[in-house]
N, C-alpha and C positions, 0 to 999 in steps of 0.2 A: 577424717571427719569424726567428731566426738559424738557418741551416742548418749542420749539423755539419761539412760540407765547405766552408763558405763560399760556397755557390752562392746566387745571388739567387732570389727567389720566381719561379715559372714565368711569372707575368704579365709580368714585366720582359723575359724572353727573347722572349715573343711580340711585344711592342712593338718591341724592338730588331731582331728578325729578320723582321718583317712576317708573323707567323703561321707562321714556319718554325723553331719551337723544336726543339732537338735531342731526339729521342725518347729516346735513351739518357740524356741529361742529366736530362730530366724524370722518367724511371723511377727513376733514381738518387736524385733529390730525394724522390720519393714514398716509396720503400722505406726510405731512411735516416731519414726524418722520422717513420716509424711511422704515416703516414697511409694507407698502402696496405693496405686490408683487403679480405677477400673480400666482394664485393658480391653481394647477392641479386637475382635477377630480379624479386623481389616488391617491392622498394623499400627505403627507408631504415629502416622500422620493423620489418622482418622480423628475427627472431633469437630466441635463447633468453633468457628473462627469469629472473633469479635466483629470484624468488619462485615461479615456475611450474615451472621445470625442464624444459620441452619447447620445441622450436622451433615458433614460430607466425609467420604471414606478415604480420600487420598489428596495429596497435593495437586495432582493433575486435575481432579474434579474441582478443587478449590479454584484453581487458575482458570478452568473452563468457565465457571460461573463468574469470576471476576471479569473475564474478557467480555462475556455477554452483557453484564451490567455496564461495563465501560462503553459498549456499543449502543447503549440506550435501551436495553431490554429491561422489563420490570419483572420482578419475581412474583409468580402466581402461586398462592398457597391453597387455593380452594380445590375441591374434588371435581367440580364441573369445569368444562373447558372455558378458557378465557374469552373475552369479547373478540369479535372478528377483526376489529380495528386495533392497531397498535402492535407493539413488539413485546412478547411475553415468553418467560421461561419457567418451567416447573421441574423440580428435581424429583426423580423417581415417581412419577405420577401414575401412569397406567401400566398394569401388568398384562402381558400378552401370554396366552396359553396355547399350546400346540398339543394335539392328540396324535401320538405316533402309533401306527399299526392298528387303526380303529377296527373294532369287531373281531379281534383275534385274542388268543390267550396272552399274547405279548403286548396288549394295549397298555399304554402309559401316557401320562401327561407331563409335559415339560413347561416350566414357567420362565418367562424372560421379563426382567424389570430394567428397562433402559435407564441410563443415567439422566439424560435431559430431554424433555419435550420442549420444542421451540415452535412458537407461532409467530409469524410475521405477516401482517396484512392478510389473515385468513389461511395462509399456507402453513401446513404442519410438517415438521421433520424431527428427527431424533439425532442427538449426539451421544455417542458411546465413547467415553474416555477410556483408553486402553494403554497401559504401560507394556503389556505383553498379550498378544493375541493367541490364547491357548485353544485347544481342540473344542472345548465346551463353548467358548465364545464364537468360534467359527461356525459351529452347528446352529447356535442361536441366530446368527446373522443370515445363514442360509435359509433357515426356517422362516424368518421374517420376510425375506425376499419371495419365498414361495407362497406364504399364506396372506401376507399383507403387502402386495406389490405397490399399492398406492402410497405407502409410507416410505419416505426417504430416510435411510439410516446412514449417518456419516460416522466413521471410526476416526476419533481424534487421538493422535499420538502426541507425545511431548514435543518432538521436533516440529510437527505440523502446527501445534498450538503456539509455540514460540514464534513461528513465522507469521501466523495470523495476528498475534499480539503486536509484533513489530510493525506490521502493516497498519493496524488500527491506531497505534500511537503516532506513526508518521502522518496518517490522514487527520488525526486530531490536531497535531501541531500545525498542519497546513491551514486548518480552519480556525486557528487561534485558540483551541481548547487545551485542556491539560495533556501534556505529552507523555504522561507516565501512568501506568495502571498501579494504583495503590495496593500494597499488601502482597504483591506477586511473590510466589515461593519458588 
């Protein structure tokens, strides 16, 4: 690839200068080449998708929302809860707080922000999209079960989501609807 200022690619500088590439030269190359973009701490798949219109942190979250919209849910963007009737989904709406060891010197507060709040005919549940269930995530799920037993939390993995999507597409075809979820990643 040719650089607009005629600079060589950064790998050549590294080799020539034994790992001491000019930081300014490299920054110049990145910015003028248009390759310097705001990076997300969530990874390469984070961003706003044209078809969804909201910022999501992963392909799994994008596909969860696509499946819910395909199933007839509507995206709720307000802070207040949606109407009791209908099918609604809100991304990262309500934050749950847990106080651990209250009244002691070791007291601390943990926050949990679920991926999706789903309301269907007045019933509320949470979808948590997880590619990997780490110790922190397991703790949040345990604390949700202890402190908010009335809220159903479903962990959605990629294989489970693929199975749900196939079933939804089959059902849609049987009813004469579109048999494919647009934009699936």
